[in-house]
C-alpha positions as CSV (number, residue, x, y, z in Angstrom):
1,M,24.2,-93.8,-46.2
2,T,21.2,-95.0,-43.8
3,S,22.3,-97.8,-42.7
4,R,18.4,-98.5,-40.4
5,F,15.8,-98.4,-42.1
6,P,13.4,-95.8,-41.2
7,D,11.2,-96.2,-38.4
8,G,7.1,-97.5,-40.1
9,F,9.1,-99.1,-43.2
10,L,7.5,-102.4,-43.6
11,L,10.0,-105.4,-44.4
12,G,8.3,-108.6,-45.5
13,A,7.7,-111.2,-48.2
14,A,5.6,-111.8,-50.8
15,T,4.1,-114.7,-52.9
16,A,0.5,-115.2,-55.3
17,S,-2.4,-117.2,-55.0
18,Y,-2.2,-119.9,-58.4
19,Q,1.8,-119.7,-57.4
20,I,1.6,-122.1,-53.9
21,E,-2.8,-122.2,-53.6
22,G,-3.0,-125.5,-55.5
23,G,-6.8,-126.5,-54.3
24,A,-7.5,-125.9,-58.0
25,T,-11.0,-128.1,-57.7
26,E,-11.6,-127.8,-53.4
27,G,-13.1,-125.0,-52.0
28,G,-15.6,-124.3,-54.8
29,R,-13.4,-122.6,-56.8
30,G,-14.0,-122.3,-59.9
31,A,-10.9,-122.9,-63.3
32,S,-8.2,-119.9,-64.0
33,I,-7.3,-118.4,-67.3
34,W,-3.9,-120.4,-65.4
35,D,-5.7,-123.3,-65.1
36,T,-6.4,-123.8,-68.5
37,F,-2.8,-122.4,-69.6
38,S,-1.0,-124.6,-68.2
39,H,-3.0,-127.4,-68.7
40,T,-1.7,-127.4,-72.4
41,P,0.1,-129.3,-73.8
42,G,3.5,-127.3,-74.9
43,K,2.6,-124.1,-72.7
44,V,5.0,-124.5,-69.8
45,V,8.0,-126.3,-69.0
46,G,7.5,-130.1,-67.8
47,G,3.8,-129.7,-68.2
48,D,3.8,-128.7,-64.7
49,T,0.3,-127.2,-63.5
50,G,-0.8,-125.4,-60.4
51,D,-3.3,-127.7,-59.1
52,I,-1.2,-128.6,-56.3
53,A,1.9,-125.7,-56.3
54,C,2.7,-125.7,-52.7
55,D,-0.3,-127.2,-50.9
56,H,-0.9,-123.1,-49.5
57,F,-4.7,-124.2,-49.2
58,H,-4.2,-126.7,-47.5
59,R,-1.3,-126.0,-45.1
60,W,-2.2,-121.7,-45.1
61,Q,-1.8,-122.3,-41.0
62,S,1.5,-124.0,-40.8
63,D,3.0,-121.4,-43.3
64,V,2.2,-118.4,-41.4
65,D,3.3,-119.8,-38.9
66,M,7.1,-120.2,-40.6
67,M,6.0,-116.6,-41.4
68,A,6.0,-115.6,-37.7
69,D,9.5,-117.4,-36.9
70,L,10.8,-115.9,-39.6
71,G,10.3,-112.4,-38.1
72,L,8.3,-110.5,-41.2
73,E,6.5,-107.5,-40.4
74,A,4.4,-108.0,-43.6
75,Y,2.9,-110.1,-45.9
76,R,1.6,-109.8,-49.5
77,F,-0.6,-112.5,-50.7
78,S,-2.9,-112.0,-53.7
79,I,-7.0,-113.6,-53.6
80,A,-7.6,-115.8,-56.3
81,W,-10.5,-114.1,-57.7
82,P,-11.8,-117.5,-59.0
83,R,-11.7,-119.2,-55.4
84,V,-14.1,-115.9,-54.2
85,Q,-16.4,-115.9,-57.8
86,P,-16.0,-119.0,-59.8
87,T,-17.1,-117.5,-63.0
88,G,-16.1,-114.0,-62.1
89,T,-19.7,-113.0,-62.2
90,G,-22.8,-113.8,-60.2
91,E,-23.0,-115.8,-57.2
92,F,-19.9,-115.2,-54.7
93,N,-18.1,-118.3,-52.9
94,D,-18.4,-118.5,-49.1
95,E,-16.2,-120.7,-48.3
96,G,-13.4,-119.1,-50.6
97,I,-14.0,-116.1,-48.8
98,E,-13.7,-117.6,-45.0
99,F,-10.3,-119.1,-46.5
100,Y,-8.7,-116.1,-46.5
101,K,-10.5,-114.0,-43.4
102,G,-8.8,-117.0,-41.6
103,I,-5.3,-116.4,-43.3
104,I,-5.9,-112.6,-42.2
105,A,-6.2,-113.1,-38.8
106,R,-3.5,-115.4,-38.5
107,L,-1.3,-113.1,-39.8
108,K,-2.7,-110.2,-37.1
109,D,-2.6,-112.6,-34.3
110,K,0.8,-113.0,-35.5
111,G,1.2,-109.0,-35.6
112,I,2.0,-109.4,-39.4
113,T,0.6,-106.8,-41.7
114,P,-1.5,-108.1,-44.7
115,L,-1.1,-106.5,-48.1
116,V,-3.3,-108.1,-50.4
117,T,-3.3,-107.8,-54.0
118,L,-6.6,-108.4,-55.7
119,Y,-5.5,-110.0,-59.4
120,H,-2.2,-111.3,-59.9
121,W,-3.3,-113.1,-63.4
122,D,-6.0,-115.4,-62.5
123,L,-8.5,-114.4,-64.5
124,P,-11.8,-116.8,-64.1
125,Q,-12.0,-118.5,-66.7
126,A,-15.7,-118.3,-67.9
127,L,-14.6,-114.3,-67.9
128,D,-12.1,-115.1,-71.0
129,D,-14.5,-116.9,-72.6
130,A,-16.8,-113.9,-73.0
131,G,-13.8,-111.8,-74.2
132,G,-11.2,-111.0,-70.9
133,W,-9.5,-108.0,-70.7
134,L,-10.9,-107.3,-74.4
135,S,-13.6,-106.9,-73.3
136,R,-15.0,-104.0,-71.2
137,D,-17.4,-106.5,-69.8
138,T,-14.5,-107.8,-67.5
139,V,-13.6,-104.4,-66.4
140,D,-17.0,-103.8,-64.9
141,A,-16.7,-107.2,-63.3
142,F,-13.3,-106.5,-61.9
143,V,-15.4,-103.3,-60.3
144,A,-17.6,-105.5,-58.6
145,Y,-15.2,-108.3,-56.8
146,A,-13.0,-105.5,-55.8
147,V,-16.1,-104.1,-53.8
148,R,-17.3,-106.9,-52.4
149,M,-13.6,-107.8,-51.3
150,V,-13.0,-105.1,-49.7
151,Q,-16.8,-105.7,-48.0
152,E,-15.4,-108.6,-47.0
153,L,-12.1,-107.9,-45.3
154,G,-11.6,-104.0,-45.6
155,D,-12.3,-103.6,-41.6
156,D,-8.5,-105.7,-41.9
157,V,-6.7,-104.9,-44.7
158,E,-5.4,-100.6,-44.8
159,M,-3.0,-102.1,-48.1
160,W,-4.6,-102.9,-51.0
161,T,-3.0,-103.6,-54.3
162,T,-5.5,-104.1,-57.5
163,F,-3.4,-105.6,-60.8
164,N,0.3,-106.7,-60.3
165,E,1.7,-106.4,-63.3
166,P,-0.3,-105.5,-65.9
167,W,1.6,-105.0,-68.2
168,V,2.6,-108.9,-67.9
169,A,-1.0,-110.0,-68.1
170,S,-1.5,-107.1,-71.2
171,F,1.6,-107.5,-73.2
172,V,2.3,-111.2,-72.5
173,G,-0.4,-113.0,-72.0
174,Y,-2.3,-111.1,-75.3
175,G,0.8,-109.7,-77.4
176,A,3.5,-112.7,-76.6
177,G,1.4,-115.5,-75.9
178,A,3.6,-116.6,-73.4
179,H,1.2,-116.5,-70.6
180,A,-2.6,-116.4,-70.2
181,P,-4.9,-116.9,-71.8
182,G,-2.0,-117.4,-74.5
183,H,-3.3,-114.5,-77.5
184,A,0.1,-112.9,-79.6
185,D,-1.6,-109.6,-81.0
186,D,-0.1,-106.2,-80.8
187,V,-3.3,-104.8,-80.9
188,E,-5.0,-107.1,-78.0
189,A,-1.7,-106.0,-76.0
190,L,-2.7,-103.0,-75.8
191,V,-6.3,-102.4,-75.6
192,A,-5.7,-104.6,-72.8
193,A,-3.5,-102.7,-70.7
194,H,-5.8,-99.9,-71.1
195,H,-8.8,-101.8,-70.0
196,L,-6.7,-103.3,-67.1
197,N,-5.9,-99.3,-66.3
198,L,-9.4,-98.5,-66.9
199,A,-10.5,-101.5,-64.1
200,H,-7.9,-100.0,-61.4
201,A,-9.1,-96.1,-62.1
202,R,-13.4,-97.1,-61.4
203,A,-12.4,-99.9,-58.8
204,Y,-10.2,-97.1,-56.7
205,R,-12.6,-94.7,-57.0
206,A,-15.8,-96.9,-56.1
207,I,-13.3,-98.4,-52.7
208,K,-12.8,-95.0,-52.0
209,S,-16.4,-94.0,-52.3
210,F,-17.4,-95.7,-49.3
211,R,-13.6,-96.4,-47.6
212,P,-11.5,-93.3,-48.0
213,D,-9.3,-94.2,-45.7
214,L,-8.0,-97.6,-47.2
215,Q,-4.6,-97.4,-49.6
216,V,-5.5,-98.8,-52.9
217,G,-2.2,-98.9,-55.3
218,L,-1.3,-100.2,-58.5
219,V,2.1,-102.7,-58.7
220,N,4.2,-102.7,-62.0
221,N,7.0,-104.9,-62.8
222,C,9.7,-102.2,-63.8
223,H,11.3,-101.9,-66.6
224,T,14.9,-100.1,-66.6
225,P,15.8,-100.1,-70.7
226,R,19.2,-98.8,-71.4
227,P,20.4,-97.8,-74.6
228,W,23.4,-99.9,-75.8
229,D,25.2,-96.7,-77.6
230,P,24.1,-93.7,-75.6
231,S,25.8,-92.1,-78.1
232,N,23.4,-93.5,-81.3
233,P,20.3,-91.1,-80.9
234,K,18.2,-94.8,-82.8
235,D,19.6,-96.8,-79.8
236,V,18.0,-93.6,-76.6
237,W,14.4,-93.5,-79.2
238,A,14.8,-97.4,-78.7
239,S,15.1,-97.1,-75.2
240,A,11.8,-94.2,-74.6
241,H,10.2,-96.7,-76.9
242,I,10.6,-99.5,-74.0
243,D,10.5,-96.8,-71.4
244,A,6.4,-95.6,-72.7
245,L,5.8,-99.1,-73.3
246,A,6.6,-100.8,-69.9
247,N,6.4,-98.5,-67.1
248,T,5.0,-94.8,-67.9
249,F,1.5,-96.5,-69.7
250,F,1.0,-97.7,-66.2
251,H,1.9,-95.0,-64.3
252,E,1.4,-91.5,-66.6
253,P,-2.2,-91.6,-66.9
254,F,-3.2,-92.2,-62.9
255,I,-1.0,-88.9,-62.6
256,R,-1.1,-86.6,-65.6
257,G,-4.2,-88.0,-67.3
258,T,-2.6,-88.7,-70.7
259,Y,-0.4,-91.3,-72.3
260,P,3.2,-91.3,-73.0
261,A,2.9,-89.0,-76.1
262,V,5.9,-91.7,-77.6
263,L,3.2,-94.4,-78.0
264,K,0.4,-93.6,-80.5
265,P,3.0,-92.0,-83.0
266,N,4.8,-95.2,-82.6
267,T,1.9,-97.6,-83.0
268,A,-0.1,-95.9,-85.8
269,H,0.7,-98.4,-88.0
270,L,-1.0,-101.3,-85.5
271,T,-4.0,-99.3,-84.1
272,D,-6.1,-95.8,-83.6
273,W,-6.4,-96.3,-79.9
274,S,-10.2,-96.0,-80.9
275,F,-10.4,-98.7,-77.9
276,V,-9.5,-95.3,-75.1
277,H,-12.7,-93.8,-74.5
278,D,-13.5,-90.1,-74.0
279,G,-13.8,-89.6,-70.4
280,D,-11.3,-93.2,-69.9
281,L,-8.3,-90.7,-69.2
282,A,-9.9,-88.7,-66.3
283,E,-11.8,-91.1,-64.8
284,M,-7.7,-92.5,-64.7
285,H,-6.6,-89.2,-63.4
286,G,-5.3,-89.3,-59.4
287,A,-6.7,-92.4,-58.9
288,V,-3.7,-94.0,-57.1
289,D,-2.7,-93.7,-53.8
290,W,0.8,-95.4,-54.2
291,F,2.8,-97.7,-56.3
292,G,4.2,-100.7,-56.1
293,V,7.9,-101.8,-57.7
294,N,8.5,-105.3,-58.8
295,Y,11.8,-105.1,-59.9
296,Y,14.6,-108.1,-61.3
297,A,17.0,-106.9,-63.7
298,S,17.7,-105.0,-66.0
299,H,17.5,-104.3,-70.5
300,L,20.2,-102.9,-73.4
301,V,18.4,-102.1,-75.5
302,R,19.5,-100.8,-79.2
303,H,17.9,-100.1,-82.6
304,N,18.1,-102.4,-84.8
305,P,16.9,-102.0,-88.5
306,H,18.1,-106.1,-89.5
307,K,16.3,-107.6,-86.3
308,G,15.6,-111.0,-86.6
309,A,18.4,-111.6,-89.0
310,A,20.2,-113.5,-86.0
311,T,18.9,-114.3,-82.5
312,S,22.1,-114.7,-81.3
313,D,22.3,-111.4,-79.6
314,V,18.5,-111.5,-78.4
315,A,18.0,-111.5,-74.9
316,T,15.4,-113.6,-72.2
317,L,13.3,-110.9,-71.4
318,A,11.7,-110.7,-67.7
319,D,8.7,-113.3,-68.8
320,G,11.7,-116.6,-69.6
321,H,10.3,-115.9,-73.3
322,K,12.2,-114.3,-76.3
323,A,12.5,-110.9,-77.9
324,G,12.0,-111.6,-82.0
325,A,8.4,-113.2,-83.2
326,N,5.8,-112.8,-81.1
327,S,7.7,-110.0,-78.9
328,P,5.2,-108.5,-76.4
329,W,6.6,-104.8,-77.5
330,P,4.4,-103.1,-80.3
331,G,6.1,-101.3,-82.8
332,D,9.2,-102.2,-82.0
333,E,10.2,-104.3,-85.4
334,E,13.8,-102.5,-85.1
335,I,14.7,-102.7,-81.3
336,E,16.4,-105.7,-80.1
337,F,17.1,-106.5,-76.7
338,M,20.9,-107.2,-75.8
339,R,22.8,-110.3,-74.1
340,P,22.7,-108.7,-70.3
341,L,26.3,-108.3,-69.1
342,G,27.9,-110.3,-65.8
343,K,26.5,-112.6,-63.6
344,L,23.8,-113.6,-64.6
345,T,20.8,-115.6,-62.6
346,A,19.5,-118.7,-63.3
347,M,16.6,-116.7,-65.0
348,G,19.6,-115.5,-67.5
349,W,18.9,-111.9,-65.8
350,N,21.6,-109.9,-64.9
351,I,22.0,-108.9,-61.5
352,D,22.0,-104.6,-61.2
353,P,21.4,-102.9,-57.9
354,D,22.0,-99.4,-59.4
355,A,19.0,-99.9,-61.7
356,F,16.6,-100.2,-59.2
357,H,18.0,-97.2,-57.3
358,A,17.8,-95.3,-60.3
359,H,14.5,-96.6,-61.3
360,L,13.3,-96.2,-57.7
361,L,14.3,-92.0,-58.2
362,K,12.6,-92.0,-61.7
363,I,9.2,-93.6,-59.8
364,H,9.6,-90.6,-57.0
365,R,10.5,-87.5,-59.2
366,E,7.4,-89.6,-62.4
367,T,4.6,-89.9,-59.5
368,G,5.5,-88.1,-56.2
369,K,4.0,-91.0,-54.8
370,P,4.9,-93.5,-51.7
371,I,6.6,-96.4,-53.2
372,Y,7.0,-100.1,-51.6
373,V,9.1,-102.3,-53.3
374,T,6.7,-105.1,-53.7
375,E,8.7,-108.3,-55.2
376,N,12.1,-107.9,-55.4
377,G,14.6,-111.3,-56.0
378,S,16.4,-113.9,-58.2
379,A,16.4,-117.4,-58.9
380,W,19.6,-119.4,-58.4
381,D,19.9,-123.4,-58.9
382,D,19.2,-124.4,-55.2
383,V,21.0,-128.0,-53.8
384,I,20.5,-129.8,-50.2
385,A,24.0,-130.1,-49.1
386,E,24.9,-132.9,-46.8
387,D,24.9,-131.0,-44.3
388,G,20.7,-130.6,-44.7
389,R,20.9,-126.9,-45.6
390,I,20.3,-124.9,-49.0
391,H,23.3,-122.8,-48.7
392,D,22.5,-119.7,-51.4
393,A,24.7,-117.6,-50.9
394,D,24.2,-115.5,-54.4
395,R,20.3,-114.6,-53.2
396,I,21.8,-113.1,-50.1
397,D,24.2,-110.8,-51.9
398,Y,21.7,-110.1,-54.3
399,F,19.5,-109.6,-51.9
400,R,21.9,-107.4,-50.1
401,G,23.0,-105.0,-52.8
402,H,19.0,-104.8,-53.5
403,L,18.2,-103.4,-50.2
404,A,21.7,-101.5,-49.7
405,A,19.7,-99.4,-53.7
406,V,16.7,-98.9,-51.2
407,L,18.4,-97.2,-48.5
408,K,20.5,-95.3,-50.7
409,A,17.8,-94.3,-52.4
410,I,15.1,-93.1,-49.4
411,D,19.0,-91.0,-48.5
412,E,18.4,-89.3,-51.7
413,G,14.7,-87.7,-51.4
414,A,12.7,-91.4,-52.7
415,D,9.3,-92.1,-50.9
416,V,9.8,-95.7,-50.4
417,R,7.9,-97.5,-47.4
418,G,8.5,-101.1,-47.7
419,Y,10.2,-104.0,-48.6
420,M,8.7,-107.7,-50.0
421,A,11.6,-110.0,-50.8
422,W,10.4,-112.4,-53.8
423,S,9.6,-114.6,-52.7
424,L,8.6,-116.4,-49.4
425,M,8.8,-120.1,-50.8
426,D,9.8,-121.6,-54.1
427,N,6.4,-121.6,-56.6
428,F,5.0,-122.5,-59.6
429,E,6.6,-119.8,-61.9
430,W,4.8,-119.3,-64.1
431,A,5.5,-120.6,-67.5
432,Q,8.6,-122.0,-66.2
433,G,6.8,-124.5,-64.0
434,Y,8.6,-125.9,-61.1
435,A,11.7,-125.3,-63.2
436,K,13.1,-122.5,-61.5
437,R,13.3,-121.7,-57.7
438,F,13.2,-117.8,-56.1
439,G,12.1,-118.9,-52.6
440,M,14.5,-117.8,-49.3
441,V,12.1,-121.4,-48.1
442,H,13.1,-124.2,-50.3
443,V,9.6,-126.6,-50.6
444,D,10.1,-130.5,-51.8
445,Y,7.4,-130.7,-54.7
446,D,7.7,-134.4,-53.7
447,T,6.4,-134.1,-49.9
448,L,5.8,-130.4,-50.0
449,V,7.8,-129.9,-46.7
450,R,9.3,-126.4,-46.5
451,T,13.1,-126.1,-45.8
452,W,14.5,-122.8,-44.6
453,K,17.7,-121.9,-46.8
454,D,20.3,-119.7,-45.7
455,S,19.1,-117.2,-46.9
456,A,15.4,-117.6,-44.8
457,Y,18.1,-117.2,-41.8
458,W,20.0,-114.2,-43.2
459,Y,16.2,-112.5,-43.5
460,R,15.5,-113.5,-40.0
461,E,18.4,-111.7,-38.7
462,T,18.0,-108.7,-41.1
463,L,13.8,-108.6,-39.9
464,R,15.6,-108.1,-36.2
465,T,18.0,-105.6,-36.4
466,R,16.4,-103.7,-39.0
467,E,19.5,-103.0,-41.0
468,I,21.2,-104.8,-44.0
469,A,22.4,-108.5,-42.1
470,P,26.2,-109.3,-42.5
471,A,26.2,-111.8,-44.8
472,D,28.0,-114.6,-42.5
473,I,25.2,-115.3,-40.4
474,D,24.9,-118.5,-38.2
475,V,22.3,-120.9,-39.0
476,E,20.8,-124.0,-37.6
477,T,22.3,-127.8,-38.9
478,P,20.0,-129.3,-39.9
479,A,17.8,-126.4,-41.3
480,R,15.4,-126.1,-40.0
481,T,11.7,-127.5,-41.7
482,Y,7.9,-127.1,-41.7
């Protein structure tokens, strides 16, 4: 198997605007749905909000310097729509635009390639008040926003993502109510998902009409549903249904101009799909240059006609809530997520590099498009030891196993062109607040001091050699801080 990452393969790290920026009411920024959601009692663990987060809004210069010290080749981050256009329509905010121009200029000065995501869930609240992703007007607003950002930043950014994880934005935000805007309606989830797909397609075509040289992709969080009993046709059906809703729903329209055939019959009791207008799928067909894959864990599913009678076997899903009531899977009344097997991360997720490898090959087969791993990582209960270091050997092992899966997939023909570790630093972990830590860099949320974990030193060595570094490497004591 290949031991070295190919020439041109980008190794970097990722963050998201609401998770790290803070400065929620500064610099002309408007309110987002996550400001509203996190300030609603009972929605986020500990009542945490992203008001300050990692204070990246004030510390971005030193944060970019830290990235350079790590040796990052690329940095994937998102623009906060309400920071550059406070209400999602109308006037743009020059101060917000200059903030991102500054970050990009400093990245390029340090030799770090910027990968920009236009939407990582922080919809301007004013747009949500007008219907959010249930309204086609939001599709039009997104296209106008996307075009303006490319006009402002396109000379310095080649790689663009329209949406991060539209499955989460739709099925978790509108179907399960576990994320902003906090709705719990199966039909709304399907409508929002379709409008996100349509917004991607229209933004893609608008961008390419005046900047055909730019590479515009879509990032999906991948689910690898495996039947609990592969010999049971009903378990196999359950797995296929989840695959259609979570995976192919968000790439088949752009490759074939269709939605998965199983979706309409499986959701016929919910909707007639009249929200898909004539011409929508034709607009989507071909509207993508590359796909981003976010991977964390795999899932075991089974058919259970008595689902809900007992909860002891219900697994914690990738967004940190339970299947069952207000499940993010329309039409899944008899589908059960089983407890994951083996060692679990602090999120309760399993560790399955083999499923990651299989999914990369699956996306390669089904799309034929270049693939970038845009998020991959794990949360652990990190502590600062007496020697001032954070000994996160479990995170290093996770990275090593999953990077090996990437190299194996490349060996077997998958066109994987980059890997962004999640995450650069600990941050606001959505509905989990600050209770879960994914970062290679520890953040003290009282002082906001950044401290390298052992995994940061390990990743620096991997970046330096462009090979998967051994688990045990030399580190500094006490650990480096910023």
